[in-house]
Structure formats: C-alpha cells, structure tokens
C-alpha positions as CSV (number, residue, x, y, z in Angstrom):
1,M,-1.9,-122.6,135.9
2,D,0.0,-122.9,132.6
3,Y,3.6,-124.2,132.5
4,S,5.3,-120.8,132.1
5,K,3.6,-119.5,135.2
6,R,4.6,-122.7,137.0
7,I,8.2,-122.1,136.1
8,A,8.1,-118.5,137.1
9,L,6.5,-119.4,140.5
10,A,9.1,-122.1,141.0
11,Q,11.8,-119.5,140.3
12,K,10.4,-117.2,143.0
13,R,9.9,-120.1,145.5
14,H,13.3,-121.7,145.0
15,P,15.8,-119.0,144.3
16,E,18.6,-121.3,145.5
17,I,18.0,-123.5,142.5
18,F,17.7,-120.7,140.0
19,S,20.4,-118.4,141.4
20,G,23.2,-120.1,139.5
21,S,22.7,-121.2,136.0
22,V,19.9,-123.5,134.8
23,V,21.4,-126.0,132.4
24,D,18.1,-127.3,130.9
25,C,14.4,-126.7,131.2
26,C,12.3,-129.4,129.6
27,V,8.5,-129.2,129.1
28,Q,7.0,-132.5,128.0
29,H,3.5,-131.9,126.6
30,D,0.9,-134.7,126.2
31,E,0.8,-136.1,122.6
32,W,-2.6,-134.6,122.1
33,C,-1.7,-131.1,123.3
34,H,-2.4,-128.2,120.8
35,Q,1.0,-126.7,121.6
36,L,2.7,-129.5,119.5
37,S,0.7,-128.4,116.4
38,G,1.3,-124.7,116.9
39,G,-1.7,-123.9,119.1
40,R,-2.0,-123.0,122.7
41,C,-1.1,-125.5,125.4
42,N,-4.2,-127.4,126.7
43,C,-2.5,-130.0,128.9
44,V,-0.6,-130.1,132.2
45,P,2.9,-130.9,130.9
46,D,5.7,-132.5,132.9
47,V,8.3,-129.8,133.6
48,T,11.9,-130.7,134.7
49,I,14.7,-128.3,135.5
50,T,18.3,-129.3,135.5
51,A,20.7,-127.1,137.5
52,P,24.2,-127.7,138.8
53,S,22.6,-128.8,142.1
54,G,20.6,-131.6,140.4
55,K,17.4,-132.3,138.5
56,Y,14.0,-131.1,139.7
57,R,10.4,-131.6,138.8
58,V,8.2,-128.5,138.9
59,N,4.8,-129.7,140.3
60,R,1.4,-128.3,139.5
61,K,1.7,-125.8,142.3
62,G,5.1,-124.4,141.2
63,A,7.1,-126.3,143.9
64,C,10.4,-128.0,142.9
65,E,10.9,-131.7,143.9
66,K,14.4,-133.1,143.6
67,L,14.5,-136.2,141.4
68,G,16.6,-139.1,142.4
69,A,18.6,-141.6,140.3
70,E,15.4,-142.9,138.7
71,G,14.5,-139.3,137.5
72,E,17.8,-139.1,135.7
73,T,16.7,-141.6,133.2
74,I,13.7,-139.5,132.1
75,P,14.3,-138.2,128.5
76,T,14.9,-134.4,128.6
77,V,14.9,-133.5,125.0
78,Y,11.9,-133.0,122.7
79,D,12.3,-131.0,119.6
80,P,9.0,-130.4,117.7
81,R,10.8,-129.3,114.5
82,P,11.0,-131.7,111.6
83,S,14.2,-133.7,111.8
84,D,15.5,-132.3,108.5
85,T,15.8,-128.8,110.1
86,N,17.9,-130.0,113.1
C-alpha cells in the first residue's frame, strides 16, 4: 500500500487524531526512492503525523502508533527542493 493510501486509511481508522487540525505530516522516503528524483515512490517510507494530541507513526497497515519522548527527536522536515529555492 502506498503512503498516501496509508495516510487516508489512518484518517478513517483514527478520526479522533484527525478531527482537529494536523500540524505536520512527514513522509521520509528511503534515499534510493524514485520519488526523490521526480518518479513514483518505490519504497515504504516512514510516515509521522503531528497533531495537537501528540506525534504518531502511521504503520504499514494504516494504524497510528503514538510516539513517546524518543520519537520527538526524529527529524520531521525534508524538503527535496534545492536549497537556493527555499
């Protein structure tokens, strides 16, 4: 299941997390993934959702797992654009 379907399934399974506002959704592709060079995703990226109720990982089956303090140190920003356009 691709990452967008995982996020949509998580939204259906966990409306309590998504009912307010989602502050951040981070999709971390593997360094060899075609998505990073403009192609179609061919990896199983890590997906994290940050909401007012905390930070959650979306697993491969579309279920949300709340992250603890150690999860808060995971970088949540990846911008594939060249640095001169940021």
